[in-house]
Steps between C-alpha positions, in 0.01 A plus 500: 500500500133519597276204421195725530429745220238773509275585208251779574510416875440127432762256625630252243720216620801432281806279486823546309618188314877526502553226241259652249570860604125565500233622741205274578180657632203356685220463244231538767654827627522640146138410420383656826696818425357532149139406576441577870317165506374375836536139382822470304483121464159519333612785276799296379275199442256705290788667314637162396155387389462812283841453338554137384846580360610644833356200680680248277832678561444561870763248608757670277413853607477425873740320730497430873732714711538497879387833641412634842129532567343766717511268802878469465489145363677392183275348236518402134336781303408519132737751342590636160795692364465827309426326170234285662337796671479690172305206357270491804430871471353440155217310669436760770284795391643765726585870458807425712652275232722762337621653828577148617716432194699814573528390863644164391764678293591720796530198732743340255708815481511533878620140532798578279580794724470283812743243359758777466414653839319268750442789742240637258266211581487587869470869418200438272330289763539782750349741249198273455435493875546876528249555220250284688541715811712292733729677744878491462533309828256232382672475161839439661355220713328347197819512295701349784234231535541410133875462550448282808252284310739460207778391734270239654379355169858488371598309813211258452605432143857426608365257761294292260158656554300494180341821380126563475306262726775437758584871521131568563477244779812629676379859468168400656683331791696819574184710479302268728775504762542878472139616480283192558371540144597352164546757222163407346327539838681829552368624166144417604559674832595816309212457254733465202294306248671568167778264383697811405507624862843435650464436873827670591401816315215528753700437815565767760855589602492259795356217292783545252758505779381175654474339157864591442600371844336164435665459161841630606497270805411205277791578268744524790385175663513315166861610456605414856331159496591432137140392440463290187186411307137587553430328833799646683426847365136466599608448859737796474221718355286433807795585727576822314137603500470425873780746575299773326175376654640514853633852437161608363317366806747671733446834327122458507512426874709808574322739262146373553442508122475222244755490221273303267275752327200496271632821348583499131607768255255408227313785334603749764555867413869588478493722807335223704762246395770742612322559833467130573860429403617778728299349786313822573 
């Protein structure tokens, strides 16, 4: 199941609440998709000022949900379920309102299909990347990277690492040891300024490979050492990242080319995305 949904090429972070059997969506992502606002926080603030009823019920409509930011860190994000979003839409004058309602209905229907057949989630994610112009080789690496990441976070949870902030810190340790950059620094390096920009969606094939190596190595070391709690797993994260970092440096020495790239796939024509992914 994908936690990123696409509405008219805009990414909307989402989370499935198993207990409630409901989707929760990032309010900021939805507002950005409907308004194309350059300052979503200010837009939401003004929207609440214009609609006193909405403002008074804000705490009921919105709830905090841990979601992955563009820099790869987990943060508490204001979210709303379908019912809440329908109320928000009433306060957003946008020609996209009706198409968005239909989109919400489709997302709900697709979730029911994915419950019956989990393979559909992965298939839909591949289709999204194809539509954006990524090569098949890149897509396979990205999908494998998602699986490697899921295995790591599941291992952290079993070993007493708390989600959100601690996940973010450990992820940053792996990234620093692998690339010499935290995810937020890496985003700046690639000139990815929007919160909706996912760093890994803008990585080259080699960047994805070394990201996977760092995270897979961390998972393996955590298992072998039976690392428990945050501090032990922090040490393991540095060790796992160092394995990938040493491999990256060795490749750079032999090839004479840097793995770390300023290249991103933002706003590139489809044919150019395919050319870059193919390494031509």
